[in-house]
N, C-alpha and C positions, 0 to 999 in steps of 0.2 A: 504495500499500500504507500502511496506515494505520502511525503509529509511535507510538500509543498504546501506553502502557506500565504495565502493572500488575504484572507480576512473579508472585511465589507469595504472596498473600495468605493466611496460616494460617484466617482463618475462609471465604475464596473456597475454598480447597482443601479444607476440613473440609467444607463443603456438597456439594461436588462429589462427593466419597467415597461421604458417606452416602446421597444421591440415587443415584450409580449403584449401590454396592454394596447396599444396599437395594432396590431396584428389580430387580435381579438375583437376588437371594434369593428374593420374590415369587415371580418369575418361575419359575425352578427348582422353587420348591415347587408350584407350580399346574398344572406340565406333567412332574412327575416320571414318569408312567405310559407305557407305550408305546402312546399312542391317536394316532391322526391327528388334525391340530390342523384342526378346521372353517373354512370362510371366514369365519363370523359370530364365531366366537370368535378368529380371526387379526384382522380388523377391529379388534375391540374391545381386544386386544392391542398392537397398532399405535397407536392412539388413545392408549392409556396411555403408551406410551413417547415420545409426542410432547407429552402432556402435561409429563411428567418434564422432557424437557428445556427445555419451553416454561419451566418453575417454575425452572431454573437461569437461564433468559436474564431471568427478572422480578429475580432474585438479583444478577444482574449489572446490571442496568437500576438498582435501587435502591442498591447497592455503588457501581459505579463509572460509571454513564453511560450516555446512548443509545447513544453511540458504540460503546462496548466491547459492548453488548448486541445493536446492528446487527452486528458482527464476529462475535459467536457463530453469530446466526442465520444469517447470509449462510454461514459456513464449514459450519455442519450442513446448509443445503439443498443445498449445493454435494456435500458426502461423501455426502448421500441419494442423488443424483440420480444421481451416478456410480458408483455402487453397482449401481444396477438393472442394468446391462449383467453385473456380476459376478453377480448374481443368475439372470438368463438361463442363465450358463454352470454354476452349480450346477445347474439344473433338467435342463440337457444330462447332466450327470455323474453326477447320481442315475439317471436312464433307462438310461444304459448300463450301469451298477453293477447295477440291477436292484434298488434301495435300497427295501423298502415304507415305503409314509406313515409307519408308526408309529414308523419309525427315524430318521427324515430330521430331525426338530426336535433329536435327539441329537449327530447329526453336525454339525450347523449351529450348537449348541452349543459344542461345541470348536472348529467354526472360528472362531465369534466371538472366543472367549478368544484362539485364537492371532493373529487381525487385531488383538486391544486390545494385544498384546505386539508384535508387529512394528510395528503402527503407533507406538508409543512410541520404538521405536528409529528408525524412518524420522524422524519429527518432532525428536527430537533432533537427529539428523544434519543434516536439511534447514534448520533454523533455524540451526545451527552455521556450516553451510556459507554462509549467505545474509552472515552478519557478514563474508566473507572481503570482499565487494563487489558492485557492481552487476552483473558479468558472468556471477557464479553464477546472477541472475536469468533474463539471457538464456539460460543452458543451459537453466534451466526451462523457459522460454518455448518453446524448440525442443521439449525432451521432449513437452511437452501438446501443441504443434500437431502434432509427426509423431504422437502417438496419435490425434490426429482425423483426419488424413489417412489414417491406415492403417483407423482405422473406417469413414470414407466409401467408400475403396477396395472395402472387402470386400464392401459391398451384403449381396447374399443370402446369401452362402458362409459366414453362422453357421449355417444348415440342415443342412448338412452334418454327417453324423455322423463325430467323430472316434474314433481308436480308443486309448482314455487306458490300453492295455497297453503301450502305449510313451513313456506319460508319464514323465520323468524321475521325478517324486515314488514313480511306481508301480514304478520299478526300483530305486530306491534302498530302500525296503521290502522289495521282495524280495531285495535283495542283505543285509540285516539280520537277516531272518526266515525262518522257511519259512513258507507258506501254507495255511492250513487252508481249501480253496475253496468252503465252505459258509456260510452265516449259521447263527450259533447264538444265539439271541435277540438282544440288543443289544450284545454283547461285542465289543470291538476288537481285543484280545489272548487267546488262550486259555494255560494252563498245557498241559504236557506230559500230566497226570494229567486232565485235561477233554479232550485229543485222545484218550487210550487210551480213555476212556470212550466218546465219542462214535464212535470205530471198533467198537466192540463191537457197535452198533446194525445191524441186518439193513439197513437202507437206505443205509448206510455202509460196505458192504462192497467196494465198488468204488472208494471213494474214496483218490485216492492226495496226499499229502500233499507240500510243495514241498522236501522235503529226508530225506535218508537218516540215520537214527540219531534221538537223542533230542537236543530242545532246549528250553531253558526258556520260550520263549514261541514262540507261532504267531500270524500275524497273518491275522485274517479280513476277508472283503470290504470290511466297514467300513472296517477301518484303511486298507486301500488308497485307497477312497473319500475317507476322512478327509485321507490324505495329498495327494493330486490338488487337493484343495479350498484346503487351506492354501497350496498352492505356488501355484495360480492367484490365489488372493487377493493374496499377497507381489507377484504380476507386476503385477495392476492396482493394487496400491498405488504404482507407480512414476508414475502420473499422477496420480492422487487427493491425494496426499501434496502434490507442489508446486502443485495447484489452489486447495488449503486455505489452504498458505502465503502466496499470492497474494492471500489477503483479509487476513492479519497475520503478522507476524513472531513477535508471543509464543506461546512455547512452551504457555502454559496455557491459550488462547484456542483456539488450533488443535487440541492436544488435546483437549480436552472436547468441542470440538464434533464433533469425527471418533469419539470415543468414543461420545457419545450417538446418534448416526447410525448406529453399527456396530451397538449393542445394541439396536436395534429390529429389525434385518435378519432377525432369524430368525422374526418372525411375519409381516415384511414379504415374504417368502418366498412364504407358502401365499396372501397376497393376491393376489401377481404372478403365480404360477402359476396360480390361477382366471382371470386379467383378461389372460393375456398374449396372447391372440388378439385383444383389444381394442386393447390398446396398442403398437399396429402403428408410429405416427411417433414414440415416446418416444425411440428411438435417435438418430434426427435431432434432438431437441431436445438430447440428452444431447452429440454432435457440435458443433452450435452455441454450447454452454455451454464446450467443451474450446476450441473458437477465441476466444471473448471470454475466457477467463484466458488464452491466449496473449496476446493482445493488451494485456490489463492489467499482466501481468508485464514484458513488452516496454516498455510506457510508464514502466511502474516504472524498468526498468533503464535506460533511455534519459534518463530525466528527471536522474538522477544523473550521467550520463555526457554529456550536451549540454546539461544546465541549462536544459531547454524547463520548461513549467508544466502540462502534457498530462496528466492523471492521471484517476484513475475513483476516485471516493469510494466510502466503504462503504455508504452509504445506497444509491447508485445501483448498485454490485454486486448489493444484496439486490433490487433492482427488476429487474435485468436477469435475473436467476436466478428470481425468482416467475413473471414474465412468459414466459420462455422456456418453462418447465416447465409453464405452463397453456396455450401454444399447443401443446404438443406432446401433449399429454392432450386438449384440445379438438379438434386436430385428428384423431387418431384415433379419435373417436366420428362426427366430420362425415365424414372423409373414409376411411371403411375401404377394407382392400385386398379386393379382388375377388377370390378365388380362381378363379372361373369364367374369368374372364379371361386367366388364367395358363394353362389347359387349353387356349384356344384359340389 
């Protein structure tokens, strides 16, 4: 793990905020309508977010040197790759809740905002814990390794349809809000007056709300979906945060890398949704990277405990991430899974 220290230079923080907030506002303005995001548009916007991220990497290179820039790019690539599995889970969630294509980018937007907040909390906690000593790194290594093993053992179980009505987030929303069971435009919550207006419509005469009596707000299926997405992302953060922290203990590098990667997930979702059937070996690449990160964390920790000199540099980490990701994508196109073989 690199010991490069940059702290929180005002000009770097300012550029980070300017690029991230400015890009978010542009994205929101361009996607303000309830229209499905087409593949071509999703690809172009994904390239836009990658360009913004590398613009910040260029700033880091010019002001803090090549090593800091490489740490950022490595962390960015790791978070991006590890988020792929999360996006596949979101596809299953959207499918179960029957969320129309035109509303999915709104759920993803609020999901991204929640991810930014929770990643900030986890990064602050994680970097603080690492200051307690190398044994914390060993714990992080075990967590990341355990995640890789669980993914490896799950095999094709991910194809099974999960009943999200039993999800903790779903049950928590139902505990605090009555449920309006039908989609009403892109609303996440409805006021009592809006529910009363909906009940007067002929097509809603048989609709039963989730609670007797009046309530200030009613949760719609979009709210239930968003809650499940948010909690699922929090669970995924338990392996992605230690993985990126393995690259650097610098909070600004870690958080900026994760934030720029997360900001591009909304449009990347629609790219992966179209290409999901082709990227059949990408999850295997994610598993390999998790084992690599566990090894890197373990080497960092034991170097402090046993004073050996075996470590993995920032440039080597970046090279491994790039090669493994390329191999996963390349193998998916060269060795596609044969569905006919499964039938036999």
